[in-house]
ZADO-1210 file (C-alpha; in nm, 4 decimals, padded with zeros to 6 digits):
<atoms>
<atom x="-20.2320" y="11.5962" z="-05.7947" code="UNK" pos="1"/>
<atom x="-20.4178" y="11.2914" z="-05.9227" code="UNK" pos="2"/>
<atom x="-20.4273" y="10.9596" z="-05.7368" code="UNK" pos="3"/>
<atom x="-20.4575" y="10.6131" z="-05.8862" code="UNK" pos="4"/>
<atom x="-20.5253" y="10.2905" z="-05.6991" code="UNK" pos="5"/>
<atom x="-20.3120" y="10.0055" z="-05.8356" code="UNK" pos="6"/>
<atom x="-20.5057" y="09.6909" z="-05.7442" code="UNK" pos="7"/>
<atom x="-20.3679" y="09.3367" z="-05.7479" code="UNK" pos="8"/>
<atom x="-20.6506" y="09.0798" z="-05.7633" code="UNK" pos="9"/>
<atom x="-20.7099" y="08.7121" z="-05.8378" code="UNK" pos="10"/>
<atom x="-21.0203" y="08.5689" z="-06.0067" code="UNK" pos="11"/>
<atom x="-21.2417" y="08.8695" z="-05.9315" code="UNK" pos="12"/>
<atom x="-21.5498" y="09.0267" z="-06.0866" code="UNK" pos="13"/>
<atom x="-21.3760" y="09.3630" z="-06.1152" code="UNK" pos="14"/>
<atom x="-21.6938" y="09.5721" z="-06.1329" code="UNK" pos="15"/>
<atom x="-21.8079" y="09.4261" z="-05.8020" code="UNK" pos="16"/>
<atom x="-21.4548" y="09.4519" z="-05.6650" code="UNK" pos="17"/>
<atom x="-21.4259" y="09.8292" z="-05.7031" code="UNK" pos="18"/>
<atom x="-21.7590" y="09.8714" z="-05.5222" code="UNK" pos="19"/>
<atom x="-21.6518" y="09.6409" z="-05.2407" code="UNK" pos="20"/>
<atom x="-21.3167" y="09.8182" z="-05.2010" code="UNK" pos="21"/>
<atom x="-21.4850" y="10.1615" z="-05.2230" code="UNK" pos="22"/>
<atom x="-21.2217" y="10.3042" z="-05.4558" code="UNK" pos="23"/>
<atom x="-21.2531" y="10.6802" z="-05.4383" code="UNK" pos="24"/>
<atom x="-21.0189" y="10.7641" z="-05.7273" code="UNK" pos="25"/>
<atom x="-20.9141" y="10.6277" z="-06.0659" code="UNK" pos="26"/>
<atom x="-20.7891" y="10.2715" z="-06.0658" code="UNK" pos="27"/>
<atom x="-20.5644" y="10.0327" z="-06.2574" code="UNK" pos="28"/>
<atom x="-20.6656" y="09.6748" z="-06.1771" code="UNK" pos="29"/>
<atom x="-20.4687" y="09.3649" z="-06.2716" code="UNK" pos="30"/>
<atom x="-20.6906" y="09.0575" z="-06.2352" code="UNK" pos="31"/>
<atom x="-20.5092" y="08.7242" z="-06.2571" code="UNK" pos="32"/>
<atom x="-20.7670" y="08.4847" z="-06.3966" code="UNK" pos="33"/>
<atom x="-20.8376" y="08.2431" z="-06.6821" code="UNK" pos="34"/>
<atom x="-20.8306" y="08.4866" z="-06.9757" code="UNK" pos="35"/>
<atom x="-20.6296" y="08.7701" z="-07.1305" code="UNK" pos="36"/>
<atom x="-20.8325" y="09.0809" z="-07.2092" code="UNK" pos="37"/>
<atom x="-20.8751" y="09.4509" z="-07.1307" code="UNK" pos="38"/>
<atom x="-21.1780" y="09.6480" z="-07.0172" code="UNK" pos="39"/>
<atom x="-21.2438" y="09.9989" z="-06.8939" code="UNK" pos="40"/>
<atom x="-21.5471" y="10.1385" z="-06.7113" code="UNK" pos="41"/>
<atom x="-21.6498" y="10.4186" z="-06.4779" code="UNK" pos="42"/>
<atom x="-21.7287" y="10.3896" z="-06.1083" code="UNK" pos="43"/>
<atom x="-21.8770" y="10.6939" z="-05.9358" code="UNK" pos="44"/>
<atom x="-21.7100" y="10.9246" z="-06.1869" code="UNK" pos="45"/>
<atom x="-21.3690" y="10.7563" z="-06.1692" code="UNK" pos="46"/>
<atom x="-21.2025" y="10.5731" z="-06.4582" code="UNK" pos="47"/>
<atom x="-21.1223" y="10.2087" z="-06.3975" code="UNK" pos="48"/>
<atom x="-20.8852" y="10.0259" z="-06.6329" code="UNK" pos="49"/>
<atom x="-20.8566" y="09.6487" z="-06.5944" code="UNK" pos="50"/>
<atom x="-20.6074" y="09.4066" z="-06.7422" code="UNK" pos="51"/>
<atom x="-20.7164" y="09.0430" z="-06.7060" code="UNK" pos="52"/>
<atom x="-20.4196" y="08.8075" z="-06.7397" code="UNK" pos="53"/>
<atom x="-20.3528" y="08.4363" z="-06.7058" code="UNK" pos="54"/>
<atom x="-19.9972" y="08.4643" z="-06.5737" code="UNK" pos="55"/>
<atom x="-19.9660" y="08.4549" z="-06.1945" code="UNK" pos="56"/>
<atom x="-19.7558" y="08.6298" z="-05.9341" code="UNK" pos="57"/>
<atom x="-19.8187" y="08.9331" z="-05.7141" code="UNK" pos="58"/>
<atom x="-19.4938" y="09.0989" z="-05.8251" code="UNK" pos="59"/>
<atom x="-19.5934" y="09.0575" z="-06.1883" code="UNK" pos="60"/>
<atom x="-19.9388" y="09.2025" z="-06.1252" code="UNK" pos="61"/>
<atom x="-19.8017" y="09.5062" z="-05.9406" code="UNK" pos="62"/>
<atom x="-19.5401" y="09.5702" z="-06.2096" code="UNK" pos="63"/>
<atom x="-19.8107" y="09.5470" z="-06.4771" code="UNK" pos="64"/>
<atom x="-20.0217" y="09.8023" z="-06.2915" code="UNK" pos="65"/>
<atom x="-19.7194" y="10.0299" z="-06.2597" code="UNK" pos="66"/>
<atom x="-19.6568" y="10.0017" z="-06.6322" code="UNK" pos="67"/>
<atom x="-19.9998" y="10.1499" z="-06.7072" code="UNK" pos="68"/>
<atom x="-20.0188" y="10.3996" z="-06.4188" code="UNK" pos="69"/>
<atom x="-20.0450" y="10.7630" z="-06.5270" code="UNK" pos="70"/>
<atom x="-20.1541" y="10.9340" z="-06.2042" code="UNK" pos="71"/>
<atom x="-19.9270" y="11.1687" z="-06.0097" code="UNK" pos="72"/>
<atom x="-19.9565" y="10.9436" z="-05.7039" code="UNK" pos="73"/>
<atom x="-19.9963" y="10.5659" z="-05.7148" code="UNK" pos="74"/>
<atom x="-20.1317" y="10.3733" z="-05.4159" code="UNK" pos="75"/>
<atom x="-20.0834" y="09.9960" z="-05.4113" code="UNK" pos="76"/>
<atom x="-20.3921" y="09.8005" z="-05.3113" code="UNK" pos="77"/>
<atom x="-20.4990" y="09.4402" z="-05.2574" code="UNK" pos="78"/>
<atom x="-20.8427" y="09.2966" z="-05.3257" code="UNK" pos="79"/>
<atom x="-20.9138" y="09.2470" z="-04.9529" code="UNK" pos="80"/>
<atom x="-20.8724" y="09.6133" z="-04.8529" code="UNK" pos="81"/>
<atom x="-21.1798" y="09.8301" z="-04.7948" code="UNK" pos="82"/>
<atom x="-21.1016" y="10.2018" z="-04.7995" code="UNK" pos="83"/>
<atom x="-21.2444" y="10.4594" z="-04.5631" code="UNK" pos="84"/>
<atom x="-21.4588" y="10.7429" z="-04.6890" code="UNK" pos="85"/>
<atom x="-21.2216" y="11.0170" z="-04.8039" code="UNK" pos="86"/>
<atom x="-20.9145" y="10.7905" z="-04.8211" code="UNK" pos="87"/>
<atom x="-20.8022" y="10.9309" z="-05.1555" code="UNK" pos="88"/>
<atom x="-20.8237" y="11.2865" z="-05.0281" code="UNK" pos="89"/>
<atom x="-20.6311" y="11.1862" z="-04.7136" code="UNK" pos="90"/>
<atom x="-20.3498" y="11.0379" z="-04.9235" code="UNK" pos="91"/>
<atom x="-20.3251" y="11.3457" z="-05.1453" code="UNK" pos="92"/>
<atom x="-20.3399" y="11.5736" z="-04.8419" code="UNK" pos="93"/>
<atom x="-20.0503" y="11.3877" z="-04.6792" code="UNK" pos="94"/>
<atom x="-19.8359" y="11.4315" z="-04.9911" code="UNK" pos="95"/>
<atom x="-19.9259" y="11.8015" z="-05.0007" code="UNK" pos="96"/>
<atom x="-19.8079" y="11.8333" z="-04.6381" code="UNK" pos="97"/>
<atom x="-19.4864" y="11.6434" z="-04.7142" code="UNK" pos="98"/>
<atom x="-19.3425" y="11.7771" z="-05.0402" code="UNK" pos="99"/>
<atom x="-19.0054" y="11.6348" z="-04.9350" code="UNK" pos="100"/>
<atom x="-19.1418" y="11.2769" z="-04.9495" code="UNK" pos="101"/>
<atom x="-19.1186" y="11.0512" z="-05.2552" code="UNK" pos="102"/>
<atom x="-19.3040" y="10.7701" z="-05.0791" code="UNK" pos="103"/>
<atom x="-19.5458" y="10.7640" z="-04.7881" code="UNK" pos="104"/>
<atom x="-19.6564" y="10.4636" z="-04.5828" code="UNK" pos="105"/>
<atom x="-20.0128" y="10.4721" z="-04.4485" code="UNK" pos="106"/>
<atom x="-20.1927" y="10.2831" z="-04.1741" code="UNK" pos="107"/>
<atom x="-20.4289" y="10.0029" z="-04.2762" code="UNK" pos="108"/>
<atom x="-20.6128" y="09.8250" z="-03.9963" code="UNK" pos="109"/>
<atom x="-20.5663" y="09.4447" z="-03.9847" code="UNK" pos="110"/>
<atom x="-20.6269" y="09.1643" z="-03.7363" code="UNK" pos="111"/>
<atom x="-20.4017" y="09.1917" z="-03.4330" code="UNK" pos="112"/>
<atom x="-20.2120" y="08.8699" z="-03.5083" code="UNK" pos="113"/>
<atom x="-20.1264" y="08.9960" z="-03.8571" code="UNK" pos="114"/>
<atom x="-20.0186" y="09.3457" z="-03.7566" code="UNK" pos="115"/>
<atom x="-19.6530" y="09.4205" z="-03.8263" code="UNK" pos="116"/>
<atom x="-19.6644" y="09.7995" z="-03.7843" code="UNK" pos="117"/>
<atom x="-19.8810" y="10.0905" z="-03.6720" code="UNK" pos="118"/>
<atom x="-19.7528" y="10.4433" z="-03.7206" code="UNK" pos="119"/>
<atom x="-19.8270" y="10.6871" z="-03.4379" code="UNK" pos="120"/>
<atom x="-19.5885" y="10.9692" z="-03.5334" code="UNK" pos="121"/>
<atom x="-19.4483" y="11.0778" z="-03.8676" code="UNK" pos="122"/>
<atom x="-19.0951" y="10.9456" z="-03.9137" code="UNK" pos="123"/>
<atom x="-18.8362" y="10.8740" z="-04.1807" code="UNK" pos="124"/>
<atom x="-18.8084" y="10.5085" z="-04.2827" code="UNK" pos="125"/>
<atom x="-18.4530" y="10.3793" z="-04.3241" code="UNK" pos="126"/>
<atom x="-18.2933" y="10.0533" z="-04.4302" code="UNK" pos="127"/>
<atom x="-18.2773" y="09.9246" z="-04.0735" code="UNK" pos="128"/>
<atom x="-18.6522" y="09.9592" z="-04.0095" code="UNK" pos="129"/>
<atom x="-18.8138" y="09.9159" z="-04.3510" code="UNK" pos="130"/>
<atom x="-18.8890" y="09.5416" z="-04.3465" code="UNK" pos="131"/>
<atom x="-19.2231" y="09.5446" z="-04.1643" code="UNK" pos="132"/>
<atom x="-19.4405" y="09.7437" z="-04.4044" code="UNK" pos="133"/>
<atom x="-19.6798" y="09.5642" z="-04.6477" code="UNK" pos="134"/>
<atom x="-19.7252" y="09.6811" z="-05.0046" code="UNK" pos="135"/>
<atom x="-20.0825" y="09.7975" z="-04.9403" code="UNK" pos="136"/>
<atom x="-19.9412" y="10.0731" z="-04.7178" code="UNK" pos="137"/>
<atom x="-19.7286" y="10.2163" z="-05.0025" code="UNK" pos="138"/>
<atom x="-19.8071" y="10.5326" z="-05.1962" code="UNK" pos="139"/>
<atom x="-19.5494" y="10.6971" z="-05.4231" code="UNK" pos="140"/>
<atom x="-19.4930" y="10.9827" z="-05.6602" code="UNK" pos="141"/>
<atom x="-19.5111" y="10.7968" z="-05.9898" code="UNK" pos="142"/>
<atom x="-19.2546" y="11.0051" z="-06.1780" code="UNK" pos="143"/>
<atom x="-18.9950" y="10.9681" z="-05.9032" code="UNK" pos="144"/>
<atom x="-19.0396" y="10.5920" z="-05.8925" code="UNK" pos="145"/>
<atom x="-18.9962" y="10.5603" z="-06.2670" code="UNK" pos="146"/>
<atom x="-18.6905" y="10.7819" z="-06.2632" code="UNK" pos="147"/>
<atom x="-18.5252" y="10.5385" z="-06.0166" code="UNK" pos="148"/>
<atom x="-18.6476" y="10.2336" z="-06.2147" code="UNK" pos="149"/>
<atom x="-18.7641" y="10.0350" z="-05.9115" code="UNK" pos="150"/>
<atom x="-18.9945" y="09.7343" z="-05.9675" code="UNK" pos="151"/>
<atom x="-19.1214" y="09.4388" z="-05.7658" code="UNK" pos="152"/>
<atom x="-18.9282" y="09.1121" z="-05.7566" code="UNK" pos="153"/>
<atom x="-19.0820" y="08.8284" z="-05.9559" code="UNK" pos="154"/>
<atom x="-18.9188" y="08.5669" z="-05.7286" code="UNK" pos="155"/>
<atom x="-19.0997" y="08.6555" z="-05.4060" code="UNK" pos="156"/>
<atom x="-19.4639" y="08.6877" z="-05.3089" code="UNK" pos="157"/>
<atom x="-19.7899" y="08.5033" z="-05.3713" code="UNK" pos="158"/>
<atom x="-19.7755" y="08.2995" z="-05.6914" code="UNK" pos="159"/>
<atom x="-19.3935" y="08.3205" z="-05.7092" code="UNK" pos="160"/>
<atom x="-19.1199" y="08.0694" z="-05.6245" code="UNK" pos="161"/>
<atom x="-19.0651" y="08.2027" z="-05.2720" code="UNK" pos="162"/>
<atom x="-19.3620" y="08.2710" z="-05.0493" code="UNK" pos="163"/>
<atom x="-19.3384" y="08.6377" z="-04.9487" code="UNK" pos="164"/>
<atom x="-19.1102" y="08.9388" z="-04.9122" code="UNK" pos="165"/>
<atom x="-19.1579" y="09.1263" z="-05.2378" code="UNK" pos="166"/>
<atom x="-19.2779" y="09.4309" z="-05.0445" code="UNK" pos="167"/>
<atom x="-18.9677" y="09.4369" z="-04.8206" code="UNK" pos="168"/>
<atom x="-18.7362" y="09.4111" z="-05.1208" code="UNK" pos="169"/>
<atom x="-18.9271" y="09.6859" z="-05.3022" code="UNK" pos="170"/>
<atom x="-18.9078" y="09.9384" z="-05.0203" code="UNK" pos="171"/>
<atom x="-18.5410" y="09.8523" z="-04.9623" code="UNK" pos="172"/>
<atom x="-18.4635" y="09.9219" z="-05.3276" code="UNK" pos="173"/>
<atom x="-18.6533" y="10.2518" z="-05.3115" code="UNK" pos="174"/>
<atom x="-18.4417" y="10.3662" z="-05.0157" code="UNK" pos="175"/>
<atom x="-18.1153" y="10.2411" z="-05.1680" code="UNK" pos="176"/>
<atom x="-18.1859" y="10.4397" z="-05.4843" code="UNK" pos="177"/>
<atom x="-18.2377" y="10.7597" z="-05.2926" code="UNK" pos="178"/>
<atom x="-18.6159" y="10.7872" z="-05.2598" code="UNK" pos="179"/>
<atom x="-18.7208" y="10.9602" z="-04.9401" code="UNK" pos="180"/>
<atom x="-18.9657" y="10.7399" z="-04.7508" code="UNK" pos="181"/>
<atom x="-19.1786" y="10.8479" z="-04.4538" code="UNK" pos="182"/>
<atom x="-19.4435" y="10.6702" z="-04.2461" code="UNK" pos="183"/>
<atom x="-19.7408" y="10.8865" z="-04.1500" code="UNK" pos="184"/>
<atom x="-20.0149" y="10.8348" z="-03.8863" code="UNK" pos="185"/>
<atom x="-20.2986" y="10.8452" z="-04.1399" code="UNK" pos="186"/>
<atom x="-20.5424" y="10.5518" z="-04.1489" code="UNK" pos="187"/>
<atom x="-20.6921" y="10.4897" z="-04.4930" code="UNK" pos="188"/>
<atom x="-20.8713" y="10.1541" z="-04.4691" code="UNK" pos="189"/>
<atom x="-20.8918" y="09.8079" z="-04.3255" code="UNK" pos="190"/>
<atom x="-20.8233" y="09.4517" z="-04.4356" code="UNK" pos="191"/>
<atom x="-21.1136" y="09.2073" z="-04.4604" code="UNK" pos="192"/>
<atom x="-20.9952" y="08.8711" z="-04.3230" code="UNK" pos="193"/>
<atom x="-20.9692" y="08.5883" z="-04.5779" code="UNK" pos="194"/>
<atom x="-20.7630" y="08.2718" z="-04.6291" code="UNK" pos="195"/>
<atom x="-20.4063" y="08.3530" z="-04.7285" code="UNK" pos="196"/>
<atom x="-20.2985" y="08.2722" z="-05.0834" code="UNK" pos="197"/>
<atom x="-19.9449" y="08.1878" z="-04.9698" code="UNK" pos="198"/>
<atom x="-19.9352" y="08.1153" z="-04.5945" code="UNK" pos="199"/>
<atom x="-20.0095" y="07.7530" z="-04.5056" code="UNK" pos="200"/>
<atom x="-19.8697" y="07.7477" z="-04.1549" code="UNK" pos="201"/>
<atom x="-19.5216" y="07.7573" z="-04.0090" code="UNK" pos="202"/>
<atom x="-19.3962" y="07.4646" z="-04.2140" code="UNK" pos="203"/>
<atom x="-19.0613" y="07.3829" z="-04.3708" code="UNK" pos="204"/>
<atom x="-19.1229" y="07.6000" z="-04.6760" code="UNK" pos="205"/>
<atom x="-19.2038" y="07.9014" z="-04.4597" code="UNK" pos="206"/>
<atom x="-18.8725" y="07.8862" z="-04.2734" code="UNK" pos="207"/>
<atom x="-18.6684" y="07.7965" z="-04.5830" code="UNK" pos="208"/>
<atom x="-18.8164" y="08.0814" z="-04.7839" code="UNK" pos="209"/>
<atom x="-18.7550" y="08.3216" z="-04.4980" code="UNK" pos="210"/>
<atom x="-18.3866" y="08.2299" z="-04.5159" code="UNK" pos="211"/>
<atom x="-18.3806" y="08.2976" z="-04.8904" code="UNK" pos="212"/>
<atom x="-18.5476" y="08.6330" z="-04.8344" code="UNK" pos="213"/>
<atom x="-18.3088" y="08.7330" z="-04.5543" code="UNK" pos="214"/>
<atom x="-18.0109" y="08.6540" z="-04.7762" code="UNK" pos="215"/>
<atom x="-18.1583" y="08.8850" z="-05.0416" code="UNK" pos="216"/>
<atom x="-18.2316" y="09.1558" z="-04.7826" code="UNK" pos="217"/>
<atom x="-17.9333" y="09.1416" z="-04.5493" code="UNK" pos="218"/>
<atom x="-17.6509" y="08.9631" z="-04.7308" code="UNK" pos="219"/>
<atom x="-17.3831" y="08.8423" z="-04.4879" code="UNK" pos="220"/>
<atom x="-17.6028" y="08.9355" z="-04.1908" code="UNK" pos="221"/>
<atom x="-17.8811" y="08.7017" z="-04.3050" code="UNK" pos="222"/>
<atom x="-17.8247" y="08.4272" z="-04.0429" code="UNK" pos="223"/>
<atom x="-17.7937" y="08.6770" z="-03.7607" code="UNK" pos="224"/>
<atom x="-18.1128" y="08.8539" z="-03.8639" code="UNK" pos="225"/>
<atom x="-18.2821" y="08.5166" z="-03.9078" code="UNK" pos="226"/>
<atom x="-18.1839" y="08.4112" z="-03.5552" code="UNK" pos="227"/>
<atom x="-18.3201" y="08.7392" z="-03.4207" code="UNK" pos="228"/>
<atom x="-18.6462" y="08.6889" z="-03.6140" code="UNK" pos="229"/>
<atom x="-18.6945" y="08.3313" z="-03.4896" code="UNK" pos="230"/>
<atom x="-18.6077" y="08.4117" z="-03.1282" code="UNK" pos="231"/>
<atom x="-18.8463" y="08.7062" z="-03.1211" code="UNK" pos="232"/>
<atom x="-19.1332" y="08.4978" z="-03.2644" code="UNK" pos="233"/>
<atom x="-19.0436" y="08.1573" z="-03.1178" code="UNK" pos="234"/>
<atom x="-19.3573" y="08.1201" z="-02.9039" code="UNK" pos="235"/>
<atom x="-19.5863" y="08.1745" z="-03.2024" code="UNK" pos="236"/>
<atom x="-19.3857" y="08.0144" z="-03.4832" code="UNK" pos="237"/>
<atom x="-19.2002" y="07.7289" z="-03.3140" code="UNK" pos="238"/>
<atom x="-19.4722" y="07.5821" z="-03.0940" code="UNK" pos="239"/>
<atom x="-19.5966" y="07.3276" z="-03.3489" code="UNK" pos="240"/>
<atom x="-19.4331" y="07.0377" z="-03.5306" code="UNK" pos="241"/>
<atom x="-19.1220" y="07.2399" z="-03.6115" code="UNK" pos="242"/>
<atom x="-18.9329" y="07.3503" z="-03.3041" code="UNK" pos="243"/>
<atom x="-18.6794" y="07.6285" z="-03.2722" code="UNK" pos="244"/>
<atom x="-18.3646" y="07.4235" z="-03.3640" code="UNK" pos="245"/>
<atom x="-18.5242" y="07.2745" z="-03.6776" code="UNK" pos="246"/>
<atom x="-18.6663" y="07.6133" z="-03.7805" code="UNK" pos="247"/>
<atom x="-18.3208" y="07.7652" z="-03.7517" code="UNK" pos="248"/>
<atom x="-18.1708" y="07.4809" z="-03.9560" code="UNK" pos="249"/>
<atom x="-18.4302" y="07.5295" z="-04.2315" code="UNK" pos="250"/>
<atom x="-18.3769" y="07.9027" z="-04.2337" code="UNK" pos="251"/>
<atom x="-18.0009" y="07.8548" z="-04.2566" code="UNK" pos="252"/>
<atom x="-18.0474" y="07.6139" z="-04.5473" code="UNK" pos="253"/>
<atom x="-18.2504" y="07.8827" z="-04.7230" code="UNK" pos="254"/>
<atom x="-17.9640" y="08.1299" z="-04.6724" code="UNK" pos="255"/>
<atom x="-17.7168" y="07.8758" z="-04.8153" code="UNK" pos="256"/>
<atom x="-17.9407" y="07.8008" z="-05.1145" code="UNK" pos="257"/>
<atom x="-17.9730" y="08.1699" z="-05.1862" code="UNK" pos="258"/>
<atom x="-17.5938" y="08.2155" z="-05.1728" code="UNK" pos="259"/>
<atom x="-17.5621" y="07.9533" z="-05.4463" code="UNK" pos="260"/>
<atom x="-17.8108" y="08.1457" z="-05.6584" code="UNK" pos="261"/>
<atom x="-18.1862" y="08.2132" z="-05.6406" code="UNK" pos="262"/>
</atoms>
């Protein structure tokens, strides 16, 4: 099997980027910047293909990388991930041990306040527990993904209309279309802290966009799931200018706006 890193980046020197990320396999890099051009180069014996593009949006960049991917396994990556020595071999080894899996979710170490998951035992990921995994944990069998015709939403995520959630929608669609998804206790890298491109605090847009996302994810259960989300995180998210009642109102407005059409 052959692995490809699919890297989403913004305004990067891509030759320096692949060194910083320590990519240990071939790569397809989509660099959102001020020009449209293509370049290819080698890094430690691996082929790197880079599409520079002026259009913005993390979903668009990931879909573009998918379009040009030709490896057996594709691993989604962000510019702020640094991979451990032997990460590529660890990913391929996990797929060899799990021939039943179409998609595997790997551990990537992040700051404690940003952590939404940490896998300790191999388990199947279902619709009810799929919403906490970021895209940089995803690795898939490329042929199986294309057969199911799953892509990233262009409405959600950095650079899109709504702030985040493209990863949750993507994994949900994979499961709905029959792909078998497993989380495995294999650590492959860590995130280097940096300012977020989309998160500007727990403001009105954050709560409104969360409501829009929950409508897309949960349909008629959106308000209930939103209430659960806010109550669980109320001490962290509702301790500033926006208290719990106002946050719930904003989230509910997002659900209503989504019902009228995204």
